[in-house]
C-alpha positions as CSV (number, residue, x, y, z in Angstrom):
1,M,-0.1,-0.3,0.1
2,A,1.3,3.7,-1.0
3,A,2.1,6.2,1.9
4,F,-0.4,9.1,1.9
5,N,2.3,10.9,-0.5
6,E,2.8,8.2,-2.7
7,I,1.1,6.7,-5.7
8,S,1.1,3.3,-6.8
9,P,2.0,2.4,-10.4
10,N,-1.2,0.7,-11.1
11,T,-3.5,3.9,-9.9
12,L,-0.8,6.2,-11.9
13,M,-1.2,4.2,-15.3
14,R,-4.9,4.8,-14.9
15,L,-4.8,8.3,-14.6
16,I,-2.2,9.0,-17.5
17,G,-4.4,10.6,-20.2
18,T,-7.1,12.0,-18.1
19,P,-8.1,15.1,-16.6
20,A,-7.3,13.9,-13.4
21,C,-3.8,12.9,-14.1
22,P,-1.1,15.0,-11.9
23,V,1.6,16.9,-13.3
24,L,4.6,13.9,-13.8
25,I,8.2,15.1,-13.9
26,D,11.2,13.3,-14.3
27,V,14.2,14.6,-12.4
28,C,16.4,11.9,-13.2
29,M,20.4,12.5,-13.9
30,D,21.4,13.3,-17.7
31,S,23.7,10.5,-17.5
32,D,20.7,8.0,-16.2
33,F,18.5,9.6,-19.1
34,H,21.2,9.2,-21.6
35,D,21.2,5.5,-20.7
36,D,17.6,5.1,-20.9
37,P,16.1,7.9,-23.0
38,Y,12.3,7.0,-22.2
39,L,9.9,8.8,-20.5
40,I,6.5,8.1,-19.2
41,P,3.4,9.5,-21.4
42,T,2.9,13.4,-20.5
43,A,6.1,13.5,-18.2
44,F,8.5,16.3,-19.2
45,R,12.2,16.3,-17.3
46,H,13.4,19.0,-15.2
47,P,16.7,19.2,-14.0
48,F,17.2,18.0,-10.5
49,S,19.6,20.9,-9.5
50,D,16.5,23.4,-10.1
51,L,14.2,22.5,-7.5
52,D,13.5,26.2,-6.5
53,G,12.5,26.3,-10.5
54,L,10.3,23.4,-10.4
55,A,8.3,24.7,-7.3
56,V,7.5,27.7,-9.5
57,R,6.8,25.7,-12.5
58,V,4.2,23.3,-10.5
59,Q,2.8,25.4,-7.8
60,G,-0.9,24.6,-6.9
61,Q,-0.7,21.3,-8.8
62,D,-0.4,17.6,-7.9
63,V,2.4,16.5,-9.2
64,V,4.5,12.9,-9.5
65,V,8.1,13.1,-9.2
66,I,10.4,10.4,-11.2
67,C,13.5,9.6,-10.7
68,Q,14.9,6.4,-12.5
69,Q,17.5,5.9,-9.4
70,G,15.6,5.7,-6.8
71,K,14.3,7.5,-3.7
72,S,16.9,10.4,-3.1
73,C,16.0,12.6,-5.8
74,R,12.3,12.5,-5.5
75,M,12.5,12.6,-1.4
76,A,14.5,15.8,-2.0
77,C,11.8,17.2,-4.4
78,A,9.1,16.3,-1.7
79,R,11.3,18.2,1.0
80,D,12.1,21.3,-1.3
81,C,8.8,21.4,-3.4
82,G,6.3,20.7,-0.7
83,R,3.4,19.1,-2.5
84,V,5.8,17.0,-4.5
85,A,5.3,13.1,-4.1
């Protein structure tokens, strides 16, 4: 079961392409993206080094932060951007 600030992959898959879909943000490192250059449909990339800019860009929206390598980037985004999960 997902925590209150997480969404399961199955739930997210059902939301993609609908008006209820949160904004999907990929913050993986450039080297990781170079090795596997694919995004979840509707996602956009944003540099992890610019969390302040990301917070402004998604202010007031529900978002899902995606990081190919794990939790460290996502957790930092959640801490710095507020509603990011």
